[in-house]
PDB file with SEQRES, HELIX, SHEET and CRYST1 records, atoms N, CA, C and O in Angstrom:
SEQRES   1 A   85  MET SER ALA GLN LEU PHE LEU THR SER ARG PHE TYR GLN          
SEQRES   2 A   85  SER PHE TRP SER GLU GLN PRO THR TRP THR THR GLY PRO          
SEQRES   3 A   85  THR SER VAL TRP ALA ARG LEU ILE ALA LEU ARG GLY LEU          
SEQRES   4 A   85  VAL ALA VAL TRP ARG GLU ARG MET TYR TYR ARG GLU GLU          
SEQRES   5 A   85  LEU LYS ARG LEU ALA GLN ASP GLY PRO GLN ARG ILE ASP          
SEQRES   6 A   85  ASP VAL GLY LEU THR LEU ALA ALA VAL GLU ALA GLU LEU          
SEQRES   7 A   85  GLN LYS PRO PHE TRP GLN VAL                                  
HELIX    1 AA1 SER A    2  TRP A   16  1                                  15    
HELIX    2 AA2 PRO A   26  ASP A   59  1                                  34    
HELIX    3 AA3 PRO A   61  VAL A   67  1                                   7    
HELIX    4 AA4 LEU A   71  LEU A   78  1                                   8    
CRYST1    1.000    1.000    1.000  90.00  90.00  90.00 P 1           1          
ATOM      1  N   MET A   1       0.415  11.684   4.638  1.00  0.00           N  
ATOM      2  CA  MET A   1       1.212  10.759   5.493  1.00  0.00           C  
ATOM      3  C   MET A   1       2.597  10.712   4.994  1.00  0.00           C  
ATOM      4  O   MET A   1       3.534  10.750   5.791  1.00  0.00           O  
ATOM      5  N   SER A   2       2.786  10.630   3.692  1.00  0.00           N  
ATOM      6  CA  SER A   2       4.142  10.478   3.244  1.00  0.00           C  
ATOM      7  C   SER A   2       4.961  11.737   3.378  1.00  0.00           C  
ATOM      8  O   SER A   2       6.191  11.691   3.428  1.00  0.00           O  
ATOM      9  N   ALA A   3       4.289  12.844   3.436  1.00  0.00           N  
ATOM     10  CA  ALA A   3       5.000  14.134   3.752  1.00  0.00           C  
ATOM     11  C   ALA A   3       5.437  14.120   5.199  1.00  0.00           C  
ATOM     12  O   ALA A   3       6.570  14.482   5.515  1.00  0.00           O  
ATOM     13  N   GLN A   4       4.572  13.716   6.054  1.00  0.00           N  
ATOM     14  CA  GLN A   4       5.062  13.515   7.546  1.00  0.00           C  
ATOM     15  C   GLN A   4       6.149  12.629   7.667  1.00  0.00           C  
ATOM     16  O   GLN A   4       7.085  12.926   8.408  1.00  0.00           O  
ATOM     17  N   LEU A   5       6.138  11.523   6.997  1.00  0.00           N  
ATOM     18  CA  LEU A   5       7.235  10.536   7.062  1.00  0.00           C  
ATOM     19  C   LEU A   5       8.529  11.081   6.562  1.00  0.00           C  
ATOM     20  O   LEU A   5       9.600  10.778   7.088  1.00  0.00           O  
ATOM     21  N   PHE A   6       8.420  11.936   5.481  1.00  0.00           N  
ATOM     22  CA  PHE A   6       9.673  12.520   4.910  1.00  0.00           C  
ATOM     23  C   PHE A   6      10.146  13.550   5.864  1.00  0.00           C  
ATOM     24  O   PHE A   6      11.355  13.646   6.076  1.00  0.00           O  
ATOM     25  N   LEU A   7       9.246  14.376   6.494  1.00  0.00           N  
ATOM     26  CA  LEU A   7       9.688  15.374   7.421  1.00  0.00           C  
ATOM     27  C   LEU A   7      10.295  14.815   8.610  1.00  0.00           C  
ATOM     28  O   LEU A   7      11.304  15.327   9.095  1.00  0.00           O  
ATOM     29  N   THR A   8       9.702  13.724   9.142  1.00  0.00           N  
ATOM     30  CA  THR A   8      10.194  13.107  10.356  1.00  0.00           C  
ATOM     31  C   THR A   8      11.581  12.398  10.023  1.00  0.00           C  
ATOM     32  O   THR A   8      12.503  12.452  10.837  1.00  0.00           O  
ATOM     33  N   SER A   9      11.700  11.772   8.884  1.00  0.00           N  
ATOM     34  CA  SER A   9      12.985  11.107   8.599  1.00  0.00           C  
ATOM     35  C   SER A   9      14.084  12.137   8.365  1.00  0.00           C  
ATOM     36  O   SER A   9      15.240  11.891   8.708  1.00  0.00           O  
ATOM     37  N   ARG A  10      13.742  13.283   7.789  1.00  0.00           N  
ATOM     38  CA  ARG A  10      14.786  14.281   7.618  1.00  0.00           C  
ATOM     39  C   ARG A  10      15.171  14.864   8.981  1.00  0.00           C  
ATOM     40  O   ARG A  10      16.337  15.168   9.230  1.00  0.00           O  
ATOM     41  N   PHE A  11      14.190  15.012   9.843  1.00  0.00           N  
ATOM     42  CA  PHE A  11      14.461  15.508  11.179  1.00  0.00           C  
ATOM     43  C   PHE A  11      15.332  14.444  11.879  1.00  0.00           C  
ATOM     44  O   PHE A  11      16.297  14.820  12.545  1.00  0.00           O  
ATOM     45  N   TYR A  12      15.059  13.221  11.769  1.00  0.00           N  
ATOM     46  CA  TYR A  12      15.756  12.163  12.485  1.00  0.00           C  
ATOM     47  C   TYR A  12      17.210  12.208  11.979  1.00  0.00           C  
ATOM     48  O   TYR A  12      18.126  12.199  12.800  1.00  0.00           O  
ATOM     49  N   GLN A  13      17.445  12.254  10.707  1.00  0.00           N  
ATOM     50  CA  GLN A  13      18.754  12.302  10.126  1.00  0.00           C  
ATOM     51  C   GLN A  13      19.566  13.478  10.585  1.00  0.00           C  
ATOM     52  O   GLN A  13      20.743  13.365  10.928  1.00  0.00           O  
ATOM     53  N   SER A  14      18.868  14.669  10.580  1.00  0.00           N  
ATOM     54  CA  SER A  14      19.645  15.852  10.918  1.00  0.00           C  
ATOM     55  C   SER A  14      19.887  15.885  12.412  1.00  0.00           C  
ATOM     56  O   SER A  14      20.896  16.449  12.836  1.00  0.00           O  
ATOM     57  N   PHE A  15      19.011  15.305  13.248  1.00  0.00           N  
ATOM     58  CA  PHE A  15      19.197  15.296  14.663  1.00  0.00           C  
ATOM     59  C   PHE A  15      20.310  14.470  15.117  1.00  0.00           C  
ATOM     60  O   PHE A  15      21.076  14.833  16.010  1.00  0.00           O  
ATOM     61  N   TRP A  16      20.403  13.311  14.476  1.00  0.00           N  
ATOM     62  CA  TRP A  16      21.423  12.307  14.971  1.00  0.00           C  
ATOM     63  C   TRP A  16      22.650  12.213  14.107  1.00  0.00           C  
ATOM     64  O   TRP A  16      23.489  11.341  14.331  1.00  0.00           O  
ATOM     65  N   SER A  17      22.780  13.059  13.150  1.00  0.00           N  
ATOM     66  CA  SER A  17      24.008  13.046  12.284  1.00  0.00           C  
ATOM     67  C   SER A  17      25.128  13.556  13.034  1.00  0.00           C  
ATOM     68  O   SER A  17      24.923  14.294  13.997  1.00  0.00           O  
ATOM     69  N   GLU A  18      26.331  13.220  12.671  1.00  0.00           N  
ATOM     70  CA  GLU A  18      27.518  13.752  13.273  1.00  0.00           C  
ATOM     71  C   GLU A  18      27.650  15.235  13.000  1.00  0.00           C  
ATOM     72  O   GLU A  18      28.098  15.985  13.866  1.00  0.00           O  
ATOM     73  N   GLN A  19      27.303  15.631  11.918  1.00  0.00           N  
ATOM     74  CA  GLN A  19      27.426  17.141  11.559  1.00  0.00           C  
ATOM     75  C   GLN A  19      25.958  17.619  11.399  1.00  0.00           C  
ATOM     76  O   GLN A  19      25.373  17.397  10.339  1.00  0.00           O  
ATOM     77  N   PRO A  20      25.401  18.208  12.326  1.00  0.00           N  
ATOM     78  CA  PRO A  20      24.001  18.686  12.236  1.00  0.00           C  
ATOM     79  C   PRO A  20      23.838  19.594  11.087  1.00  0.00           C  
ATOM     80  O   PRO A  20      24.786  20.301  10.742  1.00  0.00           O  
ATOM     81  N   THR A  21      22.693  19.631  10.459  1.00  0.00           N  
ATOM     82  CA  THR A  21      22.350  20.440   9.245  1.00  0.00           C  
ATOM     83  C   THR A  21      21.511  21.535   9.596  1.00  0.00           C  
ATOM     84  O   THR A  21      21.081  22.265   8.702  1.00  0.00           O  
ATOM     85  N   TRP A  22      21.200  21.756  10.900  1.00  0.00           N  
ATOM     86  CA  TRP A  22      20.330  22.931  11.279  1.00  0.00           C  
ATOM     87  C   TRP A  22      21.178  24.111  11.876  1.00  0.00           C  
ATOM     88  O   TRP A  22      22.314  23.945  12.320  1.00  0.00           O  
ATOM     89  N   THR A  23      20.558  25.256  11.848  1.00  0.00           N  
ATOM     90  CA  THR A  23      21.156  26.371  12.441  1.00  0.00           C  
ATOM     91  C   THR A  23      20.644  26.512  13.930  1.00  0.00           C  
ATOM     92  O   THR A  23      19.786  25.736  14.351  1.00  0.00           O  
ATOM     93  N   THR A  24      21.137  27.431  14.662  1.00  0.00           N  
ATOM     94  CA  THR A  24      20.771  27.630  15.999  1.00  0.00           C  
ATOM     95  C   THR A  24      19.733  28.593  16.200  1.00  0.00           C  
ATOM     96  O   THR A  24      19.389  28.883  17.346  1.00  0.00           O  
ATOM     97  N   GLY A  25      19.170  29.147  15.140  1.00  0.00           N  
ATOM     98  CA  GLY A  25      18.043  30.193  15.237  1.00  0.00           C  
ATOM     99  C   GLY A  25      16.765  29.593  15.794  1.00  0.00           C  
ATOM    100  O   GLY A  25      16.585  28.379  15.887  1.00  0.00           O  
ATOM    101  N   PRO A  26      15.921  30.486  16.146  1.00  0.00           N  
ATOM    102  CA  PRO A  26      14.635  30.059  16.773  1.00  0.00           C  
ATOM    103  C   PRO A  26      13.795  29.313  15.712  1.00  0.00           C  
ATOM    104  O   PRO A  26      13.074  28.402  16.119  1.00  0.00           O  
ATOM    105  N   THR A  27      13.814  29.599  14.426  1.00  0.00           N  
ATOM    106  CA  THR A  27      13.086  28.935  13.425  1.00  0.00           C  
ATOM    107  C   THR A  27      13.444  27.505  13.300  1.00  0.00           C  
ATOM    108  O   THR A  27      12.563  26.663  13.130  1.00  0.00           O  
ATOM    109  N   SER A  28      14.725  27.185  13.379  1.00  0.00           N  
ATOM    110  CA  SER A  28      15.102  25.801  13.369  1.00  0.00           C  
ATOM    111  C   SER A  28      14.615  24.987  14.572  1.00  0.00           C  
ATOM    112  O   SER A  28      14.258  23.813  14.472  1.00  0.00           O  
ATOM    113  N   VAL A  29      14.622  25.663  15.679  1.00  0.00           N  
ATOM    114  CA  VAL A  29      14.078  24.937  16.900  1.00  0.00           C  
ATOM    115  C   VAL A  29      12.588  24.594  16.765  1.00  0.00           C  
ATOM    116  O   VAL A  29      12.144  23.505  17.126  1.00  0.00           O  
ATOM    117  N   TRP A  30      11.833  25.570  16.230  1.00  0.00           N  
ATOM    118  CA  TRP A  30      10.434  25.332  15.984  1.00  0.00           C  
ATOM    119  C   TRP A  30      10.272  24.210  14.942  1.00  0.00           C  
ATOM    120  O   TRP A  30       9.429  23.329  15.108  1.00  0.00           O  
ATOM    121  N   ALA A  31      11.068  24.245  13.884  1.00  0.00           N  
ATOM    122  CA  ALA A  31      10.910  23.232  12.853  1.00  0.00           C  
ATOM    123  C   ALA A  31      11.249  21.783  13.459  1.00  0.00           C  
ATOM    124  O   ALA A  31      10.570  20.800  13.159  1.00  0.00           O  
ATOM    125  N   ARG A  32      12.285  21.723  14.284  1.00  0.00           N  
ATOM    126  CA  ARG A  32      12.561  20.483  14.890  1.00  0.00           C  
ATOM    127  C   ARG A  32      11.462  19.999  15.741  1.00  0.00           C  
ATOM    128  O   ARG A  32      11.172  18.803  15.733  1.00  0.00           O  
ATOM    129  N   LEU A  33      10.791  20.897  16.520  1.00  0.00           N  
ATOM    130  CA  LEU A  33       9.734  20.510  17.381  1.00  0.00           C  
ATOM    131  C   LEU A  33       8.481  20.071  16.673  1.00  0.00           C  
ATOM    132  O   LEU A  33       7.747  19.205  17.149  1.00  0.00           O  
ATOM    133  N   ILE A  34       8.236  20.699  15.492  1.00  0.00           N  
ATOM    134  CA  ILE A  34       7.161  20.373  14.647  1.00  0.00           C  
ATOM    135  C   ILE A  34       7.316  19.006  14.063  1.00  0.00           C  
ATOM    136  O   ILE A  34       6.370  18.224  13.970  1.00  0.00           O  
ATOM    137  N   ALA A  35       8.647  18.714  13.636  1.00  0.00           N  
ATOM    138  CA  ALA A  35       9.020  17.457  13.093  1.00  0.00           C  
ATOM    139  C   ALA A  35       8.944  16.338  14.215  1.00  0.00           C  
ATOM    140  O   ALA A  35       8.520  15.221  13.919  1.00  0.00           O  
ATOM    141  N   LEU A  36       9.312  16.608  15.369  1.00  0.00           N  
ATOM    142  CA  LEU A  36       9.137  15.709  16.513  1.00  0.00           C  
ATOM    143  C   LEU A  36       7.702  15.415  16.755  1.00  0.00           C  
ATOM    144  O   LEU A  36       7.333  14.267  17.000  1.00  0.00           O  
ATOM    145  N   ARG A  37       6.896  16.401  16.695  1.00  0.00           N  
ATOM    146  CA  ARG A  37       5.393  16.250  16.891  1.00  0.00           C  
ATOM    147  C   ARG A  37       4.925  15.281  15.756  1.00  0.00           C  
ATOM    148  O   ARG A  37       4.203  14.325  16.039  1.00  0.00           O  
ATOM    149  N   GLY A  38       5.290  15.497  14.604  1.00  0.00           N  
ATOM    150  CA  GLY A  38       4.911  14.633  13.419  1.00  0.00           C  
ATOM    151  C   GLY A  38       5.330  13.210  13.694  1.00  0.00           C  
ATOM    152  O   GLY A  38       4.551  12.285  13.463  1.00  0.00           O  
ATOM    153  N   LEU A  39       6.573  13.005  14.194  1.00  0.00           N  
ATOM    154  CA  LEU A  39       7.080  11.652  14.370  1.00  0.00           C  
ATOM    155  C   LEU A  39       6.310  10.982  15.510  1.00  0.00           C  
ATOM    156  O   LEU A  39       6.041   9.786  15.398  1.00  0.00           O  
ATOM    157  N   VAL A  40       5.952  11.630  16.546  1.00  0.00           N  
ATOM    158  CA  VAL A  40       5.145  10.998  17.687  1.00  0.00           C  
ATOM    159  C   VAL A  40       3.814  10.747  17.079  1.00  0.00           C  
ATOM    160  O   VAL A  40       3.228   9.725  17.437  1.00  0.00           O  
ATOM    161  N   ALA A  41       3.243  11.545  16.195  1.00  0.00           N  
ATOM    162  CA  ALA A  41       1.953  11.345  15.589  1.00  0.00           C  
ATOM    163  C   ALA A  41       1.904   9.994  14.855  1.00  0.00           C  
ATOM    164  O   ALA A  41       1.001   9.167  14.987  1.00  0.00           O  
ATOM    165  N   VAL A  42       3.007   9.869  14.052  1.00  0.00           N  
ATOM    166  CA  VAL A  42       3.149   8.564  13.222  1.00  0.00           C  
ATOM    167  C   VAL A  42       3.239   7.373  14.114  1.00  0.00           C  
ATOM    168  O   VAL A  42       2.607   6.351  13.847  1.00  0.00           O  
ATOM    169  N   TRP A  43       4.053   7.475  15.233  1.00  0.00           N  
ATOM    170  CA  TRP A  43       4.127   6.372  16.162  1.00  0.00           C  
ATOM    171  C   TRP A  43       2.798   6.011  16.792  1.00  0.00           C  
ATOM    172  O   TRP A  43       2.486   4.841  17.014  1.00  0.00           O  
ATOM    173  N   ARG A  44       2.011   7.064  17.079  1.00  0.00           N  
ATOM    174  CA  ARG A  44       0.742   6.855  17.729  1.00  0.00           C  
ATOM    175  C   ARG A  44      -0.249   6.057  16.781  1.00  0.00           C  
ATOM    176  O   ARG A  44      -0.990   5.162  17.188  1.00  0.00           O  
ATOM    177  N   GLU A  45      -0.167   6.508  15.425  1.00  0.00           N  
ATOM    178  CA  GLU A  45      -0.995   5.853  14.518  1.00  0.00           C  
ATOM    179  C   GLU A  45      -0.659   4.385  14.375  1.00  0.00           C  
ATOM    180  O   GLU A  45      -1.559   3.549  14.290  1.00  0.00           O  
ATOM    181  N   ARG A  46       0.636   4.054  14.346  1.00  0.00           N  
ATOM    182  CA  ARG A  46       1.075   2.697  14.296  1.00  0.00           C  
ATOM    183  C   ARG A  46       0.644   1.872  15.527  1.00  0.00           C  
ATOM    184  O   ARG A  46       0.246   0.712  15.416  1.00  0.00           O  
ATOM    185  N   MET A  47       0.735   2.484  16.638  1.00  0.00           N  
ATOM    186  CA  MET A  47       0.303   1.782  17.894  1.00  0.00           C  
ATOM    187  C   MET A  47      -1.214   1.474  17.808  1.00  0.00           C  
ATOM    188  O   MET A  47      -1.670   0.356  18.049  1.00  0.00           O  
ATOM    189  N   TYR A  48      -1.967   2.549  17.446  1.00  0.00           N  
ATOM    190  CA  TYR A  48      -3.433   2.303  17.333  1.00  0.00           C  
ATOM    191  C   TYR A  48      -3.795   1.204  16.330  1.00  0.00           C  
ATOM    192  O   TYR A  48      -4.650   0.357  16.589  1.00  0.00           O  
ATOM    193  N   TYR A  49      -3.110   1.244  15.164  1.00  0.00           N  
ATOM    194  CA  TYR A  49      -3.377   0.259  14.133  1.00  0.00           C  
ATOM    195  C   TYR A  49      -3.072  -1.151  14.610  1.00  0.00           C  
ATOM    196  O   TYR A  49      -3.854  -2.068  14.356  1.00  0.00           O  
ATOM    197  N   ARG A  50      -1.988  -1.336  15.275  1.00  0.00           N  
ATOM    198  CA  ARG A  50      -1.543  -2.571  15.804  1.00  0.00           C  
ATOM    199  C   ARG A  50      -2.408  -3.031  16.915  1.00  0.00           C  
ATOM    200  O   ARG A  50      -2.623  -4.238  17.023  1.00  0.00           O  
ATOM    201  N   GLU A  51      -2.952  -2.146  17.796  1.00  0.00           N  
ATOM    202  CA  GLU A  51      -3.974  -2.491  18.815  1.00  0.00           C  
ATOM    203  C   GLU A  51      -5.208  -2.974  18.195  1.00  0.00           C  
ATOM    204  O   GLU A  51      -5.804  -3.946  18.661  1.00  0.00           O  
ATOM    205  N   GLU A  52      -5.639  -2.302  17.108  1.00  0.00           N  
ATOM    206  CA  GLU A  52      -6.851  -2.762  16.415  1.00  0.00           C  
ATOM    207  C   GLU A  52      -6.639  -4.136  15.750  1.00  0.00           C  
ATOM    208  O   GLU A  52      -7.543  -4.971  15.787  1.00  0.00           O  
ATOM    209  N   LEU A  53      -5.552  -4.367  15.188  1.00  0.00           N  
ATOM    210  CA  LEU A  53      -5.278  -5.702  14.678  1.00  0.00           C  
ATOM    211  C   LEU A  53      -5.262  -6.741  15.696  1.00  0.00           C  
ATOM    212  O   LEU A  53      -5.784  -7.836  15.485  1.00  0.00           O  
ATOM    213  N   LYS A  54      -4.658  -6.433  16.844  1.00  0.00           N  
ATOM    214  CA  LYS A  54      -4.679  -7.415  17.950  1.00  0.00           C  
ATOM    215  C   LYS A  54      -6.104  -7.738  18.423  1.00  0.00           C  
ATOM    216  O   LYS A  54      -6.415  -8.888  18.733  1.00  0.00           O  
ATOM    217  N   ARG A  55      -6.979  -6.694  18.475  1.00  0.00           N  
ATOM    218  CA  ARG A  55      -8.354  -6.810  18.917  1.00  0.00           C  
ATOM    219  C   ARG A  55      -9.090  -7.792  17.885  1.00  0.00           C  
ATOM    220  O   ARG A  55      -9.822  -8.716  18.237  1.00  0.00           O  
ATOM    221  N   LEU A  56      -8.782  -7.450  16.535  1.00  0.00           N  
ATOM    222  CA  LEU A  56      -9.481  -8.219  15.586  1.00  0.00           C  
ATOM    223  C   LEU A  56      -9.014  -9.736  15.630  1.00  0.00           C  
ATOM    224  O   LEU A  56      -9.784 -10.655  15.348  1.00  0.00           O  
ATOM    225  N   ALA A  57      -7.813  -9.910  15.972  1.00  0.00           N  
ATOM    226  CA  ALA A  57      -7.216 -11.325  15.964  1.00  0.00           C  
ATOM    227  C   ALA A  57      -7.903 -12.075  17.145  1.00  0.00           C  
ATOM    228  O   ALA A  57      -8.312 -13.233  17.058  1.00  0.00           O  
ATOM    229  N   GLN A  58      -7.984 -11.321  18.223  1.00  0.00           N  
ATOM    230  CA  GLN A  58      -8.676 -12.031  19.416  1.00  0.00           C  
ATOM    231  C   GLN A  58     -10.182 -12.241  19.218  1.00  0.00           C  
ATOM    232  O   GLN A  58     -10.755 -13.187  19.759  1.00  0.00           O  
ATOM    233  N   ASP A  59     -10.789 -11.400  18.478  1.00  0.00           N  
ATOM    234  CA  ASP A  59     -12.129 -11.674  18.227  1.00  0.00           C  
ATOM    235  C   ASP A  59     -12.485 -12.841  17.423  1.00  0.00           C  
ATOM    236  O   ASP A  59     -13.532 -13.455  17.630  1.00  0.00           O  
ATOM    237  N   GLY A  60     -11.615 -13.181  16.473  1.00  0.00           N  
ATOM    238  CA  GLY A  60     -11.782 -14.384  15.590  1.00  0.00           C  
ATOM    239  C   GLY A  60     -11.044 -14.128  14.274  1.00  0.00           C  
ATOM    240  O   GLY A  60     -10.878 -13.001  13.807  1.00  0.00           O  
ATOM    241  N   PRO A  61     -10.604 -15.295  13.699  1.00  0.00           N  
ATOM    242  CA  PRO A  61      -9.885 -15.239  12.400  1.00  0.00           C  
ATOM    243  C   PRO A  61     -10.865 -14.748  11.268  1.00  0.00           C  
ATOM    244  O   PRO A  61     -10.374 -14.168  10.300  1.00  0.00           O  
ATOM    245  N   GLN A  62     -12.142 -14.938  11.334  1.00  0.00           N  
ATOM    246  CA  GLN A  62     -12.997 -14.528  10.269  1.00  0.00           C  
ATOM    247  C   GLN A  62     -12.941 -12.971  10.178  1.00  0.00           C  
ATOM    248  O   GLN A  62     -13.096 -12.433   9.081  1.00  0.00           O  
ATOM    249  N   ARG A  63     -12.731 -12.268  11.257  1.00  0.00           N  
ATOM    250  CA  ARG A  63     -12.699 -10.807  11.126  1.00  0.00           C  
ATOM    251  C   ARG A  63     -11.423 -10.346  10.464  1.00  0.00           C  
ATOM    252  O   ARG A  63     -11.410  -9.320   9.784  1.00  0.00           O  
ATOM    253  N   ILE A  64     -10.341 -11.098  10.656  1.00  0.00           N  
ATOM    254  CA  ILE A  64      -9.062 -10.785   9.839  1.00  0.00           C  
ATOM    255  C   ILE A  64      -9.243 -11.094   8.397  1.00  0.00           C  
ATOM    256  O   ILE A  64      -8.730 -10.354   7.558  1.00  0.00           O  
ATOM    257  N   ASP A  65      -9.959 -12.168   8.040  1.00  0.00           N  
ATOM    258  CA  ASP A  65     -10.215 -12.444   6.650  1.00  0.00           C  
ATOM    259  C   ASP A  65     -11.017 -11.274   6.016  1.00  0.00           C  
ATOM    260  O   ASP A  65     -10.754 -10.864   4.886  1.00  0.00           O  
ATOM    261  N   ASP A  66     -11.961 -10.777   6.750  1.00  0.00           N  
ATOM    262  CA  ASP A  66     -12.753  -9.604   6.298  1.00  0.00           C  
ATOM    263  C   ASP A  66     -11.905  -8.378   5.890  1.00  0.00           C  
ATOM    264  O   ASP A  66     -12.210  -7.658   4.940  1.00  0.00           O  
ATOM    265  N   VAL A  67     -10.893  -8.203   6.619  1.00  0.00           N  
ATOM    266  CA  VAL A  67     -10.013  -7.065   6.352  1.00  0.00           C  
ATOM    267  C   VAL A  67      -9.061  -7.356   5.170  1.00  0.00           C  
ATOM    268  O   VAL A  67      -8.502  -6.437   4.572  1.00  0.00           O  
ATOM    269  N   GLY A  68      -8.883  -8.704   4.835  1.00  0.00           N  
ATOM    270  CA  GLY A  68      -8.013  -8.983   3.772  1.00  0.00           C  
ATOM    271  C   GLY A  68      -6.586  -9.340   4.146  1.00  0.00           C  
ATOM    272  O   GLY A  68      -5.705  -9.286   3.288  1.00  0.00           O  
ATOM    273  N   LEU A  69      -6.339  -9.683   5.332  1.00  0.00           N  
ATOM    274  CA  LEU A  69      -5.047 -10.156   5.842  1.00  0.00           C  
ATOM    275  C   LEU A  69      -5.047 -11.622   6.245  1.00  0.00           C  
ATOM    276  O   LEU A  69      -6.088 -12.225   6.506  1.00  0.00           O  
ATOM    277  N   THR A  70      -3.863 -12.157   6.283  1.00  0.00           N  
ATOM    278  CA  THR A  70      -3.762 -13.442   6.854  1.00  0.00           C  
ATOM    279  C   THR A  70      -3.333 -13.467   8.229  1.00  0.00           C  
ATOM    280  O   THR A  70      -2.752 -12.505   8.731  1.00  0.00           O  
ATOM    281  N   LEU A  71      -3.596 -14.532   8.863  1.00  0.00           N  
ATOM    282  CA  LEU A  71      -3.091 -14.595  10.339  1.00  0.00           C  
ATOM    283  C   LEU A  71      -1.621 -14.446  10.555  1.00  0.00           C  
ATOM    284  O   LEU A  71      -1.163 -13.879  11.547  1.00  0.00           O  
ATOM    285  N   ALA A  72      -0.871 -14.978   9.582  1.00  0.00           N  
ATOM    286  CA  ALA A  72       0.575 -14.887   9.686  1.00  0.00           C  
ATOM    287  C   ALA A  72       0.990 -13.346   9.444  1.00  0.00           C  
ATOM    288  O   ALA A  72       1.917 -12.858  10.089  1.00  0.00           O  
ATOM    289  N   ALA A  73       0.342 -12.675   8.587  1.00  0.00           N  
ATOM    290  CA  ALA A  73       0.645 -11.228   8.394  1.00  0.00           C  
ATOM    291  C   ALA A  73       0.332 -10.426   9.602  1.00  0.00           C  
ATOM    292  O   ALA A  73       1.061  -9.489   9.928  1.00  0.00           O  
ATOM    293  N   VAL A  74      -0.786 -10.778  10.318  1.00  0.00           N  
ATOM    294  CA  VAL A  74      -1.167 -10.011  11.452  1.00  0.00           C  
ATOM    295  C   VAL A  74      -0.127 -10.376  12.669  1.00  0.00           C  
ATOM    296  O   VAL A  74       0.227  -9.503  13.461  1.00  0.00           O  
ATOM    297  N   GLU A  75       0.297 -11.616  12.753  1.00  0.00           N  
ATOM    298  CA  GLU A  75       1.188 -11.931  13.729  1.00  0.00           C  
ATOM    299  C   GLU A  75       2.512 -11.197  13.517  1.00  0.00           C  
ATOM    300  O   GLU A  75       3.070 -10.699  14.495  1.00  0.00           O  
ATOM    301  N   ALA A  76       3.037 -11.102  12.318  1.00  0.00           N  
ATOM    302  CA  ALA A  76       4.248 -10.447  11.945  1.00  0.00           C  
ATOM    303  C   ALA A  76       4.104  -8.930  12.261  1.00  0.00           C  
ATOM    304  O   ALA A  76       5.060  -8.294  12.705  1.00  0.00           O  
ATOM    305  N   GLU A  77       2.944  -8.386  12.035  1.00  0.00           N  
ATOM    306  CA  GLU A  77       2.782  -6.938  12.266  1.00  0.00           C  
ATOM    307  C   GLU A  77       2.719  -6.676  13.810  1.00  0.00           C  
ATOM    308  O   GLU A  77       3.217  -5.658  14.290  1.00  0.00           O  
ATOM    309  N   LEU A  78       2.131  -7.564  14.524  1.00  0.00           N  
ATOM    310  CA  LEU A  78       2.062  -7.386  16.017  1.00  0.00           C  
ATOM    311  C   LEU A  78       3.425  -7.571  16.657  1.00  0.00           C  
ATOM    312  O   LEU A  78       3.647  -7.006  17.728  1.00  0.00           O  
ATOM    313  N   GLN A  79       4.344  -8.315  16.086  1.00  0.00           N  
ATOM    314  CA  GLN A  79       5.673  -8.440  16.659  1.00  0.00           C  
ATOM    315  C   GLN A  79       6.579  -7.240  16.547  1.00  0.00           C  
ATOM    316  O   GLN A  79       7.599  -7.145  17.229  1.00  0.00           O  
ATOM    317  N   LYS A  80       6.184  -6.292  15.647  1.00  0.00           N  
ATOM    318  CA  LYS A  80       6.991  -5.105  15.369  1.00  0.00           C  
ATOM    319  C   LYS A  80       6.839  -4.114  16.561  1.00  0.00           C  
ATOM    320  O   LYS A  80       5.783  -3.980  17.180  1.00  0.00           O  
ATOM    321  N   PRO A  81       7.953  -3.452  16.820  1.00  0.00           N  
ATOM    322  CA  PRO A  81       7.827  -2.284  17.789  1.00  0.00           C  
ATOM    323  C   PRO A  81       7.064  -1.037  17.083  1.00  0.00           C  
ATOM    324  O   PRO A  81       6.929  -0.966  15.861  1.00  0.00           O  
ATOM    325  N   PHE A  82       6.611  -0.123  17.936  1.00  0.00           N  
ATOM    326  CA  PHE A  82       5.874   0.924  17.264  1.00  0.00           C  
ATOM    327  C   PHE A  82       6.621   1.870  16.355  1.00  0.00           C  
ATOM    328  O   PHE A  82       6.018   2.558  15.532  1.00  0.00           O  
ATOM    329  N   TRP A  83       7.958   1.909  16.503  1.00  0.00           N  
ATOM    330  CA  TRP A  83       8.683   2.760  15.656  1.00  0.00           C  
ATOM    331  C   TRP A  83       9.189   2.093  14.290  1.00  0.00           C  
ATOM    332  O   TRP A  83       9.807   2.741  13.445  1.00  0.00           O  
ATOM    333  N   GLN A  84       8.877   0.776  14.157  1.00  0.00           N  
ATOM    334  CA  GLN A  84       9.286   0.118  12.984  1.00  0.00           C  
ATOM    335  C   GLN A  84       8.145   0.104  11.995  1.00  0.00           C  
ATOM    336  O   GLN A  84       6.999  -0.053  12.414  1.00  0.00           O  
ATOM    337  N   VAL A  85       8.395   0.261  10.682  1.00  0.00           N  
ATOM    338  CA  VAL A  85       7.387   0.295   9.682  1.00  0.00           C  
ATOM    339  C   VAL A  85       6.967  -1.063   9.318  1.00  0.00           C  
ATOM    340  O   VAL A  85       6.098  -1.232   8.462  1.00  0.00           O  
TER     341      VAL A  85                                                      
END                                                                             
């Protein structure tokens, strides 16, 4: 997962930087598409995780205690958008 995050952050920095670091060859286009796919995968994981936390919070606070989180930590996590860590 950390390799995916590194790849996607490098993609994001190169994509939005004022001076792009990629070439215009077909290899770089595929590399950017693969990095974008990794970024979307990370976002989907975060959305799924937060949906599961929301479901656990709605089922009851004892379920959150079983996971080892506090209600305040769950509320803070649920307030974050999917792209935020």
